[in-house]
Steps between C-alpha positions, in 0.01 A plus 500: 500500500423774254422419139769532235811441716831531314813337639831657390790254500861507389667262256572244772132401488482474120378141462192309390454371854465856637261600224286190566484576873398858433224386263372245754467777756333740257787749501650690208879498497746739340822300500824636356675275253860399557727789407230764558443719801215426736167673418527714813847604606552630850706816506708374789559170672237429762613563855431141603712359216782738583488405868503127417799553272681677784414221741630241251834679509539372858622152424451390860124515442518324165677206664324503834493154659370623831197311630386747765259759361613762748857486365380523139278795596799665669704469178215655301469780753873565473495514119191722505677736739811512280305556178286769665804688625674462163201637305 
């Protein structure tokens, strides 16, 4: 790893445990305090996060009790097709 690595984290990671782990690994952390914005704000939501949010809207996947992987994969393929066509 390069020297002088800085890890930018939002307020969800603002704890002594996180700071201790960063120090143990030799990393410098910029952690937002609760009520503050994160040190680096993305201008838009990441595509992966947006896609996962869309997939979570399909409640059949959230409560999937199917044991066969092929059926689960088929449900994911269906939701991916729907979200792709909707975008």
